N, C-alpha and C positions, 0 to 999 in steps of 0.2 A: 804563095799558093802551092798546093801539092803538085808535084811534077807527074803528070799522067803520060808523058811521052816515053817513059821507060829509061830515061837517062840515069846517070850515076847519082845525081843530086836529088834527094827526096823532095826538096822544095825549090822553087824558083822565085826570084824577085820580079814583081810586076808593078806597074803604075796604074792608078785608077784614071780612066779617060772619061767615063760617063757615069751617070747616076744609075740607081737600081731601076730596072724596068718592071712591068706588071708581073712578070714571071719570077721576079726575085733575082735576076741575073744582072751582072755588072760588066760593063765594057772595060777591059784592061789591056795594057800593052806591055809585052815582055822586053827584055834588053835587046833582042834582035829587031824590035819594031813591029812585031806581029800583034795585031789586035784580035782579041777573042772575047766572047761573052761567057762568063762563068758564074755559077751559083754563088751568091754572096757568102754562104756559109763555108765555102772552100778558101776564103781569103783570111789571112792572119795578119794583124798589124805587126809592124816591125819596130824594134828599138833602134834608136839612132846612135847610142853609145854602148860600147861593151862594158860589162861589169865583172869585177873579180868574184862576186857572189851572185849566182843566178837568181837568188831570192830578192835581189835588189832591182831586177828588171821591171820596167813599167808594165810591159805586156808579157804575160806568161802563157806559153803554148809550147808544144813540141817543136814547132818551127822556130820560135824565139830562142829556146834553150839551145837548139842545135846551131843556130846562127851565132849566138854568143860564143859557144865553144869554138866554132870554126874561125871566128874573128880573132879570138885570143890566140888560137894556134897560129894564125897568119902573122901575129905580132910576136911570135916565139915566146908565148906565155902558156906553157903546157898545163899549168895547174889552175883549176877553177873550183870554187866551192858552191854548194847549194846548202845553206845552213851549216851543219857540221859535217857534211859529206864532201870529201875531196874527190874531184874528177880529174884524171890526167889523160891527156892525149899524147901518145908517143910521137915526138917530133921527127923521128926517123933520121935524125942528124944530130951531131954533137951540139949542145947548147953551152957556150962558155960560162963558167962559174955557176952552173945550175946546182952542183953539189959541192962547191968549194967550202973550205973552212970559213972563209969570210962570209959566205952566204949563211952558213950554219950559225955563226955568231949573232947574226941579225935576229934570230928567233929565240936564242937562249934567254930565259927569264921573262919573255913577253907573251901576252895573251895572243891567241891566233887571230883575233879580230883586228889587232894592232899591226899586223904584218900582211904582206901579199900572200895569197894562197900558195902553199908549198907543203911537201911531205914533212919538212922539218917542223912546221907548225903543228901538224898532227902528232908527231913524236913528242914535241914539247908539251902539248896538252895532255897526252897520255902520261908522261912523266909527272906532271903536276898533279894529275888525278891519283896516280900511284902514291905519291908522297902524302897527299892530303887524306886519302881514304885508307891507305895501307891494304888495299885489295888489288887483286890481279886486274890487269888491263888487257884488252885485245884490240888489234888492228886488223881488219879484214882487207885483203888485197885480192881483187878478182879481175879477170879479163881473159880474152881469148889468147890462144897460143901466139907468141910473138908480139904481144901488146906492150911489153916493157916492164912486166911485173918484177923480174929479177933485178933490174937496175934500180927500181923504186925500193 
């Protein structure tokens, strides 16, 4: 459910307590135990498992995508894909072996779908496309200042 209290989290997890009433509102309970009636259209189903590719999520919504990214970040998995787009969340701390030679070797000569999401998978696919088509390749890296673009 969208967080209307102005907190830092844009969505909060709630549990359904009651059915939809005549006005289309549902009784929900948040993690603090507070019960509230909210319009049914403000509720988003959640996925129970994180996915390395957001396009594999059973429920797709802004809330589901954000929850998947945050869950993966909590597991120290900074890279997530959505189709062929790689999303990175700066872990703001060192991640052992994230850019090691051993990690890089796992991606050499392999299709991106056969490996966990990583910048090395993007580089490998770009190199494969370069060799196959003999045409220039481009990788777009964008983000706000301090997001970790230089490290990537």
